[in-house]
C-alpha positions as CSV (number, residue, x, y, z in Angstrom):
1,M,120.5,23.2,-7.3
2,T,122.2,22.3,-3.9
3,E,125.7,22.3,-2.7
4,A,125.8,18.3,-3.1
5,D,124.9,19.0,-6.8
6,D,128.0,20.7,-7.7
7,R,130.2,18.2,-6.3
8,P,132.1,16.3,-9.4
9,M,131.0,13.0,-9.6
10,P,133.2,9.9,-9.3
11,P,135.2,8.7,-12.6
12,T,133.2,5.7,-13.9
13,A,135.2,2.2,-13.4
14,P,135.8,-0.1,-16.0
15,R,133.0,-2.8,-15.8
16,Q,133.9,-5.9,-14.9
17,R,133.1,-9.4,-16.4
18,V,132.4,-11.7,-13.6
19,I,135.2,-14.5,-13.3
20,G,134.1,-18.1,-12.1
21,M,136.9,-19.8,-10.1
22,L,136.6,-23.7,-10.3
23,G,138.7,-24.2,-7.5
24,G,139.2,-26.5,-4.1
25,M,141.9,-28.7,-6.1
26,S,143.5,-27.4,-3.4
27,W,142.0,-25.1,-1.5
28,E,145.4,-23.7,-0.6
29,S,146.5,-22.6,-4.2
30,T,142.7,-21.0,-5.0
31,A,143.3,-19.0,-1.8
32,E,146.1,-17.4,-3.7
33,Y,143.9,-17.3,-6.9
34,Y,141.5,-15.3,-4.9
35,R,144.1,-13.2,-2.8
36,L,146.0,-12.2,-6.1
37,A,142.4,-11.6,-8.2
38,N,141.3,-9.3,-5.6
39,E,145.2,-7.8,-5.0
40,G,145.2,-7.2,-9.0
41,V,142.0,-5.4,-9.3
42,R,142.7,-2.9,-6.2
43,A,146.5,-2.4,-8.5
44,R,144.2,-1.4,-11.7
45,L,141.8,0.1,-10.4
46,G,142.6,1.8,-7.1
47,G,140.2,3.2,-4.4
48,L,138.5,-0.2,-2.3
49,H,137.7,-1.9,-5.9
50,S,137.9,-5.6,-5.8
51,A,137.3,-8.3,-8.3
52,R,133.9,-9.8,-9.1
53,I,134.1,-13.4,-8.4
54,V,132.2,-16.4,-8.0
55,L,134.2,-19.6,-6.5
56,A,133.1,-23.3,-6.8
57,S,135.1,-25.1,-4.4
58,L,135.1,-28.9,-4.8
59,D,136.3,-31.4,-2.3
60,F,140.0,-32.0,-3.3
61,A,140.1,-36.0,-1.5
62,E,137.3,-37.3,-4.0
63,I,139.1,-35.4,-7.2
64,E,142.6,-36.9,-5.9
65,A,140.9,-40.4,-6.0
66,L,139.6,-40.3,-9.3
67,Q,143.2,-39.0,-10.8
68,V,144.8,-42.3,-8.6
69,A,142.3,-44.5,-10.4
70,G,142.5,-43.0,-13.7
71,E,138.9,-42.0,-13.8
72,W,139.5,-39.0,-15.6
73,D,135.9,-38.6,-17.6
74,R,134.4,-39.1,-13.9
75,A,136.5,-36.2,-12.8
76,G,135.7,-34.4,-15.9
77,D,132.2,-34.8,-15.5
78,V,132.3,-33.6,-11.8
79,L,134.1,-30.2,-12.9
80,A,132.0,-29.4,-15.9
81,A,128.8,-29.8,-13.4
82,A,130.3,-27.5,-11.4
83,A,131.5,-24.8,-14.4
84,A,127.9,-25.2,-15.4
85,R,126.7,-23.8,-11.8
86,L,129.2,-21.3,-12.1
87,E,127.5,-19.8,-15.4
88,A,124.0,-20.1,-13.7
89,A,125.2,-18.0,-10.7
90,G,126.6,-15.1,-13.1
91,A,130.2,-16.4,-14.4
92,E,131.2,-14.6,-17.5
93,L,134.8,-16.4,-18.3
94,L,136.4,-19.6,-16.5
95,V,139.2,-20.1,-14.6
96,L,140.3,-23.6,-14.1
97,C,142.5,-23.5,-10.7
98,T,144.7,-26.1,-11.4
99,N,147.1,-27.2,-13.8
100,T,146.5,-31.1,-13.6
101,M,142.9,-31.0,-14.3
102,H,143.3,-29.1,-17.5
103,K,143.6,-32.5,-18.8
104,V,139.6,-32.2,-18.7
105,A,139.6,-28.8,-19.9
106,D,137.8,-29.6,-23.3
107,R,135.1,-31.6,-21.2
108,V,134.6,-28.3,-18.7
109,Q,134.4,-25.8,-21.8
110,A,132.0,-27.7,-23.3
111,A,129.8,-27.4,-20.3
112,A,129.5,-23.9,-20.3
113,G,128.6,-21.3,-22.8
114,I,131.4,-19.1,-21.3
115,P,135.0,-18.8,-22.2
116,L,137.5,-21.0,-20.4
117,L,141.0,-19.2,-19.8
118,H,143.5,-22.0,-20.5
119,L,146.0,-21.9,-17.9
120,A,148.8,-23.7,-20.5
121,D,147.9,-21.1,-23.2
122,T,148.9,-18.1,-20.2
123,T,151.7,-19.8,-19.7
124,A,153.0,-20.3,-23.0
125,A,152.5,-16.6,-23.8
126,A,154.6,-15.3,-21.1
127,A,157.7,-17.8,-22.1
128,G,157.5,-16.7,-25.8
129,A,157.1,-12.8,-24.4
130,A,160.3,-13.6,-23.1
131,G,161.8,-15.2,-25.7
132,V,162.1,-18.3,-24.0
133,T,161.9,-21.7,-26.4
134,T,163.1,-24.4,-24.0
135,V,161.2,-24.9,-20.5
136,G,161.4,-27.1,-17.9
137,L,158.4,-28.5,-16.4
138,L,157.6,-28.9,-12.7
139,A,154.3,-30.5,-11.7
140,T,152.6,-33.5,-10.7
141,A,153.5,-36.6,-12.3
142,F,150.3,-36.4,-13.8
143,T,151.0,-33.0,-16.0
144,M,154.7,-34.1,-16.1
145,E,154.1,-37.6,-17.6
146,Q,151.0,-37.3,-20.0
147,D,150.9,-35.5,-23.1
148,F,148.0,-33.2,-22.6
149,Y,149.7,-30.3,-20.8
150,R,153.1,-30.7,-22.5
151,D,151.6,-31.1,-26.1
152,R,149.7,-27.6,-25.0
153,L,153.1,-25.7,-24.6
154,A,154.1,-27.7,-27.7
155,G,151.6,-26.3,-29.7
156,H,153.1,-22.6,-28.7
157,G,156.2,-23.6,-30.1
158,L,158.0,-24.7,-26.9
159,R,159.9,-27.7,-26.3
160,V,159.4,-29.2,-22.8
161,L,161.9,-30.9,-20.8
162,V,160.7,-32.9,-17.4
163,P,162.8,-34.4,-14.9
164,D,164.0,-37.7,-14.7
165,A,161.9,-40.4,-12.9
166,D,163.2,-40.1,-9.5
167,D,163.2,-36.2,-9.4
168,R,159.1,-36.4,-10.8
169,A,158.5,-38.9,-8.3
170,A,160.0,-36.4,-5.9
171,V,158.4,-33.5,-7.2
172,H,154.7,-34.9,-7.3
173,R,155.1,-36.1,-3.4
174,V,155.9,-32.7,-2.4
175,I,153.0,-31.3,-4.0
176,Y,150.7,-34.4,-2.6
177,D,152.2,-34.5,1.1
178,E,153.0,-31.2,1.6
179,L,152.0,-28.4,-0.3
180,C,148.4,-29.1,-0.7
181,R,148.1,-29.8,3.1
182,G,150.0,-26.2,3.8
183,V,153.3,-27.5,4.7
184,V,156.0,-26.0,3.4
185,R,159.5,-27.4,4.2
186,E,163.1,-25.9,3.5
187,E,164.6,-29.4,2.7
188,S,161.6,-29.5,-0.3
189,R,162.9,-25.7,-1.2
190,R,166.2,-27.5,-1.5
191,L,165.3,-30.0,-3.1
192,Y,163.1,-28.3,-5.7
193,R,166.3,-26.3,-6.3
194,Q,168.5,-29.3,-7.3
195,V,165.6,-30.4,-10.1
196,I,166.0,-26.9,-11.1
197,E,169.7,-27.0,-11.8
198,R,169.5,-30.0,-13.1
199,L,166.6,-29.2,-15.7
200,V,168.5,-26.3,-16.8
201,A,172.0,-28.3,-17.3
202,A,170.0,-30.1,-19.7
203,G,169.1,-27.3,-21.7
204,A,165.7,-25.7,-20.0
205,Q,165.7,-21.5,-20.6
206,G,163.4,-21.3,-18.3
207,I,161.0,-23.2,-15.4
208,V,157.2,-23.6,-15.7
209,L,155.9,-24.0,-12.0
210,G,153.2,-26.2,-13.7
211,C,151.2,-27.0,-10.3
212,T,149.5,-24.0,-8.8
213,E,150.5,-25.0,-5.3
214,I,154.4,-24.8,-6.4
215,E,154.5,-20.9,-5.9
216,L,153.8,-21.4,-2.3
217,L,157.3,-23.2,-2.1
218,I,159.5,-21.7,-4.5
219,G,159.9,-18.4,-7.1
220,Q,162.3,-16.5,-8.9
221,A,164.9,-16.3,-6.3
222,D,165.5,-20.3,-6.5
223,S,166.0,-20.3,-10.1
224,P,168.7,-19.6,-12.1
225,V,166.6,-18.8,-15.4
226,P,162.9,-17.4,-15.5
227,V,160.3,-18.7,-14.2
228,F,156.8,-19.2,-15.0
229,P,154.6,-18.9,-11.7
230,T,151.3,-20.3,-13.8
231,T,148.8,-19.2,-10.9
232,R,150.0,-16.0,-11.1
233,L,150.0,-15.6,-14.8
234,H,146.5,-17.2,-15.1
235,V,145.1,-14.6,-12.7
236,E,146.4,-11.8,-14.8
237,A,144.9,-13.1,-18.0
238,A,141.8,-13.4,-16.1
239,L,142.1,-9.8,-15.0
240,D,143.0,-8.9,-18.6
241,A,139.7,-10.8,-19.7
242,S,137.4,-9.2,-17.2
243,L,138.3,-5.6,-17.7
244,Q,138.4,-6.2,-21.4
245,P,135.7,-4.4,-23.6
246,G,134.0,-6.4,-26.4
247,P,133.5,-9.7,-27.0
248,L,135.6,-12.9,-25.6
249,A,137.0,-15.2,-27.6
250,T,136.5,-19.3,-26.6
251,T,139.8,-21.2,-26.4
252,R,139.7,-24.9,-26.8
């Protein structure tokens, strides 16, 4: 036996399932998903470990045009095809890196034989764990005004408040005109703080940052009540699933 044979073998790290990230909507927040996932794996496993990820980054201009036109089925088909490609590339679970496009989450899940981790479910779980029963929702106008996301949160027992029409328009404008373009303005941070204050005055016990770009602008320091950062919560749930032994359940 050689001297090298006497050296202790390094500990075996847990197996990581490959996370399929369906992103690009916008790439500004998808970059946060990638960074947070790799930082999270390093924190959990140590050393030089990084996350096992395959990424499909779509052209957001094409998706946004379909949103505005109300052509959600066509947008869903684009995302579903990308999800199928992620599965073919080796993904073992799916993360849709956008709140708004969870409107077509069922279509995406149906296209793939691997689990989709629904962003609203992970957010609702965090709110429930914090003892919050009424949340204020900041998001795109699509997410605040349509029922696909609010109903999913309500299905977990949460009461969901949204800003008034003027505030919804302002929040939406900042997302699409600034944050999705990598622009972060102090005046927009002040605007969001004021919207949060009005939601809290209306009874919100917590604030859901229900657009993945919003975390580029505000955080807990900007709110008098707990905030629920959907990007970070989604990534943590993906890492939990990636490192979880045993089969994963499909959520619908």
